[in-house]
C-alpha positions as CSV (number, residue, x, y, z in Angstrom):
1,X,0.0,0.0,0.0
2,X,1.3,3.4,-0.9
3,X,1.3,5.9,2.0
4,X,1.1,9.6,1.3
5,X,1.4,12.3,3.9
6,X,-1.0,15.2,3.6
7,X,-0.9,18.5,5.5
8,X,-4.0,19.8,7.3
9,X,-4.4,22.5,4.6
10,X,-4.5,19.9,1.9
11,X,-7.1,17.8,3.8
12,X,-9.3,20.9,4.3
13,X,-9.0,21.8,0.6
14,X,-10.0,18.3,-0.5
15,X,-12.9,18.3,1.9
16,X,-14.1,21.7,0.7
17,X,-14.1,20.6,-2.9
18,X,-16.1,17.5,-2.0
19,X,-18.6,19.7,-0.1
20,X,-19.0,22.1,-3.0
21,X,-19.5,19.2,-5.4
22,X,-22.0,17.5,-3.2
23,X,-23.9,20.7,-2.5
24,X,-24.1,21.5,-6.2
25,X,-25.4,18.1,-7.1
26,X,-27.9,18.4,-4.2
27,X,-29.2,21.7,-5.5
28,X,-29.6,20.3,-9.0
29,X,-31.7,17.5,-7.6
30,X,-33.7,19.5,-5.1
31,X,-36.9,21.5,-5.7
32,X,-36.6,24.2,-2.9
33,X,-35.5,27.0,-5.2
34,X,-37.1,28.1,-8.5
35,X,-35.7,26.4,-11.5
36,X,-33.4,29.2,-12.7
37,X,-31.9,29.8,-9.2
38,X,-31.5,26.1,-8.6
39,X,-29.8,25.4,-11.9
40,X,-27.5,28.4,-11.6
41,X,-26.4,27.6,-8.1
42,X,-26.2,23.9,-8.7
43,X,-24.1,24.2,-11.9
44,X,-21.8,26.7,-10.3
45,X,-21.1,24.6,-7.2
46,X,-20.8,21.4,-9.3
47,X,-18.3,23.0,-11.7
48,X,-16.2,24.6,-8.9
49,X,-16.2,21.4,-6.9
50,X,-15.3,19.2,-9.9
51,X,-12.7,21.5,-11.4
52,X,-10.9,22.2,-8.2
53,X,-10.8,18.5,-7.4
54,X,-8.6,17.7,-10.4
55,X,-5.5,19.6,-9.5
56,X,-5.7,18.6,-5.9
57,X,-6.0,14.9,-6.8
58,X,-3.1,15.2,-9.2
59,X,-1.0,16.8,-6.4
60,X,-1.8,14.1,-4.0
61,X,-1.2,11.3,-6.5
62,X,2.1,12.9,-7.5
63,X,3.4,13.1,-4.0
64,X,6.2,10.7,-3.1
65,X,6.0,8.8,0.1
66,X,8.8,8.1,2.5
67,X,8.0,4.4,2.3
68,X,8.3,4.3,-1.5
69,X,11.6,6.3,-1.5
70,X,13.1,4.0,1.2
71,X,12.2,0.9,-0.7
72,X,13.6,2.2,-4.0
73,X,16.8,3.3,-2.3
74,X,17.3,-0.1,-0.8
75,X,16.7,-1.9,-4.1
């Protein structure tokens, strides 16, 4: 298993993007607001959540772990 260390700031950013994405999808599926308001808010939150997730995910995947480095150095 690959282990990656994340800072508190990275965890908060990842959680924030998940919240925005979920709230956007929730607004798109709900019927509390009128159609125009619901679609505008839902699409905005979904796009922000989805688009900000991509660079964060790439940053986490691209991080090297201490365990992987130690194994490669020993081999």
